[in-house]
Every structure is written in C-alpha cells, then in structure tokens.
C-alpha positions in Angstrom: -40.4 -161.5 96.9 -37.6 -159.4 98.4 -39.0 -156.6 100.6 -37.0 -153.4 101.1 -33.9 -151.8 99.7 -30.3 -150.9 100.4 -30.1 -147.4 98.9 -27.8 -144.5 98.2 -28.7 -141.0 97.2 -27.1 -138.3 95.0 -27.0 -136.4 91.7 -24.4 -138.9 90.3 -23.7 -136.5 87.5 -21.1 -138.0 85.2 -21.3 -141.4 87.0 -17.5 -141.2 87.4 -15.3 -143.8 89.0 -16.1 -142.6 92.5 -19.9 -143.0 91.8 -19.3 -146.4 90.3 -17.5 -147.5 93.4 -20.5 -146.3 95.6 -23.1 -148.0 93.4 -21.2 -151.3 93.4 -21.0 -151.2 97.2 -24.8 -150.7 97.3 -25.3 -153.8 95.1 -22.9 -155.8 97.2 -24.5 -154.9 100.5 -28.0 -155.5 99.1 -27.1 -159.1 98.2 -25.4 -159.6 101.5 -28.6 -158.6 103.4 -31.1 -160.3 101.0 -32.5 -156.9 99.8 -32.6 -155.1 96.5 -30.4 -152.2 95.5 -31.7 -148.7 94.9 -30.2 -145.5 93.6 -32.1 -142.4 94.4 -31.2 -139.5 92.1 -32.7 -136.3 90.7 -33.9 -135.0 87.3 -31.8 -131.9 87.6 -29.1 -130.3 89.7 -30.3 -128.0 92.6 -27.5 -125.7 91.7 -28.5 -125.3 88.0 -25.0 -126.0 86.8 -24.0 -127.5 83.5 -24.3 -131.3 83.5 -21.8 -134.0 82.5 -24.4 -136.5 81.6 -28.0 -135.9 80.3 -30.6 -137.8 82.4 -31.1 -140.7 79.9 -27.3 -141.3 79.7 -26.9 -141.0 83.4 -29.6 -143.7 84.0 -28.0 -146.0 81.4 -24.6 -145.7 83.1 -26.1 -146.3 86.6 -27.9 -149.5 85.3 -24.6 -150.8 84.1 -23.4 -151.1 87.7 -26.0 -153.7 88.4 -28.4 -151.5 90.5 -31.8 -153.1 90.7 -33.9 -149.9 90.8 -33.4 -146.3 90.0 -35.8 -143.7 91.5 -35.6 -140.3 89.8 -37.1 -137.5 91.9 -38.2 -134.2 90.5 -36.4 -131.4 92.2 -39.5 -129.4 93.0 -39.7 -126.5 95.5 -41.7 -128.9 97.8 -39.0 -131.5 97.7 -36.3 -128.8 98.2 -38.1 -127.6 101.4 -38.0 -131.0 103.1 -35.7 -131.4 106.1 -33.3 -134.4 106.0 -35.4 -136.2 108.6 -38.7 -135.6 106.8 -37.1 -136.7 103.5 -35.8 -139.9 105.2 -39.3 -140.6 106.7 -41.6 -139.6 103.9 -39.5 -140.5 100.8 -37.0 -143.1 101.8 -39.0 -145.1 104.4 -42.7 -144.6 103.5 -42.5 -144.1 99.7 -39.5 -146.3 98.8 -39.2 -148.8 101.6 -35.5 -148.2 102.3 -34.0 -150.4 105.1 -30.4 -149.4 104.8 -28.9 -146.1 103.5 -25.3 -146.0 102.3 -23.8 -142.6 101.9 -20.4 -140.8 101.8 -19.4 -139.3 105.1 -19.5 -135.8 103.7 -22.6 -136.3 101.5 -25.4 -133.9 102.5 -29.1 -133.8 101.6 -32.2 -132.1 102.9 -33.2 -128.4 103.1 -30.2 -126.1 102.8 -28.0 -129.2 103.3 -27.7 -128.2 107.0 -27.4 -131.6 108.6 -24.6 -134.2 108.2 -23.8 -137.8 108.6 -24.3 -138.0 112.4 -27.8 -136.5 112.0 -28.7 -139.1 109.4 -27.6 -141.9 111.7 -29.7 -140.5 114.5 -32.8 -140.1 112.3 -32.3 -143.6 110.9 -32.3 -145.1 114.4 -35.6 -143.4 115.0 -37.1 -144.5 111.7 -35.7 -148.0 111.5 -33.2 -147.2 108.7 -29.6 -148.4 109.2 -27.3 -145.6 108.0 -23.7 -146.5 107.1 -20.8 -144.5 105.7 -19.1 -145.6 102.6 -15.3 -145.5 102.5 -13.9 -142.8 100.1 -12.6 -144.0 96.8 -10.0 -141.5 95.7 -10.8 -137.8 95.4 -12.8 -137.7 92.1 -15.7 -135.4 92.1 -18.1 -134.1 89.4 -16.8 -130.6 90.0 -13.3 -131.8 89.3 -14.4 -133.4 86.0 -16.2 -130.2 85.0 -13.1 -128.1 85.7 -10.9 -130.5 83.6 -13.3 -130.2 80.7 -13.6 -126.4 81.1 -9.8 -126.4 80.8 -9.8 -128.7 77.7 -8.2 -131.6 79.6 -10.4 -134.2 78.0 -7.9 -137.1 78.5 -7.7 -136.4 82.2 -11.5 -136.1 82.5 -11.8 -139.5 80.7 -9.6 -141.1 83.3 -11.8 -139.8 86.0 -15.0 -141.0 84.2 -13.6 -144.4 83.2 -14.6 -143.7 79.6 -14.3 -140.9 77.0 -16.4 -137.8 77.7 -19.2 -137.7 75.1 -21.8 -135.3 73.7 -24.8 -136.3 71.6 -26.0 -133.8 69.0 -27.8 -133.3 65.8 -26.3 -132.1 62.6 -27.6 -128.8 61.3 -26.7 -126.5 58.4 -23.8 -124.2 59.0 -21.9 -121.6 56.9 -19.8 -124.1 54.9 -16.5 -122.5 55.8 -15.0 -125.9 56.4 -16.0 -127.0 52.9 -14.4 -123.9 51.4 -11.2 -124.8 53.2 -11.2 -128.4 52.0 -12.4 -129.8 55.3 -16.2 -130.2 55.2 -17.6 -130.3 58.7 -20.9 -131.3 60.3 -22.3 -128.4 62.4 -23.5 -129.8 65.7 -26.2 -128.7 68.1 -26.2 -130.7 71.4 -29.4 -132.5 72.2 -29.2 -131.3 75.8 -28.4 -127.5 75.9 -27.4 -127.8 79.6 -24.6 -130.2 78.9 -21.1 -128.9 79.4 -19.0 -128.4 76.2 -15.2 -128.7 76.6 -13.0 -125.6 76.2 -12.5 -124.0 72.8 -9.9 -125.7 70.6 -9.3 -128.6 68.2 -9.8 -132.1 69.3 -9.3 -135.7 68.1 -12.7 -137.4 68.5 -14.6 -140.6 67.6 -18.1 -140.8 66.3 -19.0 -144.5 66.6 -16.6 -146.3 64.2 -15.6 -143.1 62.5 -12.6 -140.9 63.4 -13.0 -137.1 63.5 -11.3 -133.7 64.0 -13.5 -131.4 66.0 -13.3 -127.6 66.4 -15.1 -125.8 69.2 -14.8 -122.0 68.8 -15.9 -118.8 67.2 -13.8 -119.0 64.0 -12.0 -115.7 64.7 -10.1 -115.9 61.4 -13.3 -115.1 59.6 -14.6 -112.3 61.9 -17.1 -112.4 64.7 -19.1 -115.6 65.0 -21.2 -117.3 67.8 -19.7 -120.4 69.3 -19.9 -123.4 67.0 -19.2 -127.1 67.4 -18.0 -128.7 64.1 -16.6 -132.1 63.3 -14.8 -133.2 60.2 -15.1 -136.9 59.8 -12.1 -138.6 58.3 -12.6 -140.6 55.1 -16.3 -139.9 55.0 -18.4 -138.2 52.3 -22.0 -139.0 53.1 -24.9 -136.6 53.9 -25.2 -136.1 57.6 -27.8 -133.4 57.8 -30.5 -134.0 60.6 -28.6 -137.1 61.8 -27.8 -137.7 65.4 -24.1 -138.1 66.3 -22.5 -139.1 69.6 -19.0 -137.6 69.8 -16.4 -139.1 72.1 -13.5 -136.7 73.0 -10.2 -138.5 72.8 -7.5 -135.8 72.9 -7.0 -132.1 72.6 -4.7 -131.0 69.8 -4.5 -127.2 70.4 -6.2 -124.1 71.6 -8.3 -122.0 69.3 -6.2 -119.6 67.2 -6.8 -116.5 65.2 -4.9 -116.8 61.9 -3.9 -113.9 59.7 -5.3 -115.5 56.6 -7.4 -118.5 55.4 -4.3 -119.9 53.8 -2.4 -120.0 57.1 -5.4 -121.7 58.7 -5.5 -124.4 55.9 -1.8 -125.1 56.5 -2.5 -125.6 60.2 -5.5 -127.8 59.4 -3.2 -130.1 57.4 -1.0 -130.5 60.5 -4.1 -131.0 62.7 -5.4 -133.8 60.5 -2.1 -135.6 60.6 -1.9 -135.3 64.3 -5.6 -136.5 64.6 -4.7 -139.6 62.7 -1.8 -140.3 65.0 -3.7 -139.8 68.2 -6.6 -142.0 67.0 
C-alpha cells in the first residue's frame, strides 16, 4: 500500500483553469514519487465572500482532475488560530501523512497569513516535508472570476473556468408577470444562498438539454420588487414547480432596463428571444 501524499492546499473556489493546472501537477508529482495525491481544502472561505462553486460542486470538479483524495477542513476558530508551522506539523504531517507540499509561490496559509513560501520551506525541512513551488499558469484568480461575473461578463468568466458558470436552484412560485407578458418563467431560488449571482440583466442560458432566456433583476417596469432570478425555457410547456434546475450562463444579451410600459417590454422580449436563439 502506498504510504504518504503529495499535497496542495487552498480554497479552490471555482476550480478555474489555474486551479486545474495546480491539481494536475500534484497528480503528476505523486505518480513520479510513488505516492498518492491529496487536495486539502476548506468548507467555507475565511473571508466570508460569495462563492463560485458550492462545496459539493467544488469537490466534484476537483475529483475530475484525477486527485486521489480530498480532505475538507472545517474553518473553525481553532484551525484559524494555528500558525503555519503548527498547521504543517499537526495537520499536514501527523493527521494526513503529507510527504511533499506543492504550493504557489505567493500562496499563504496559517494564522493571519503572516508567513510565506520561504518559511514553509524552512518548516518543511524541520518536519520532513519537501516543499516545492509550482510555476504560475497565467494570471487567473477566483477574485478575477468574481469580478467578471459581477460585471455580467459571463463569457469571459467561462473562459477562465474552462466551462460555463452555473447555478443550481429550485423552482418556486412567483408573481406570474412573465406569463401575463406571454413569456412564462420559472422563478428560481439558488440552493446555496452564498453563491454569487451574475449582474442584473438578460442572459442566454442552458438548462440541461433545454435552451433558456434568463432575467436577473428587480422588474422596474412594474414598480419596486426584490431581486428575482427567472428563466423562460424555450419550446417547453411542462410544470416545473419544486423541480431542481442547473442553469449554465452562455451569454449576456443586455443590462436590466426600465420600460415606460408593459407593451414596450414585450417588444423588447421578442428581440431578446430571437437573439437568445441565435446565441445558443
């Protein structure tokens, strides 16, 4: 039985192309050294920011890189208080059996993230853990992807992720405004309330094999409303209530607009529908 791991550590939110490169390097090095590959990650962000991938989806994406084992640590106050050296000794060496740690040169962990790569190398020498820096693969970061989505640039975000950005949600009852306009919509409530929702506007999306036109906004044409996420599925007429849908964002059609009348909005929706079909 293989004893010990080649490991890397991080939030890996979004599991974007940069993360995928790191994880593949870990798999490659583990095979080269006759060890197993390990990804150490966390159940939530220490910064309490909106996430790109709920935990279950993140783990699924990490597994797809060929990693042998994933260890999810709970970000407790006790864990947060550990220094980098204590974390390496108690968690990486004693608890997990890490023999080699691969990390980005600017990646930081431990209490207040005070220490850096040179410190990790020094601690590793004392603990019997070989610490190596991974070469940078482009300039993609989770923060960059969040900003792109916050700006509605879903196509650019998808290029960074290597796949369309997606949100899984359940269909609930809404106000049926879309039905009155001739475009019945499914009102969506994301399964993970901490997941980032792209900027307000109209999007071309896919829901499995179905094509859709999504609106994210406050429906200003009809007065003051809370933010809603609605999708009109093209060429579909079934009952969707209480069903779970995974929406993949393909392209943004336009920003949210306040129309002077419902009729003007209907005219715009006709144009949006044609453009949705073209983009999909």
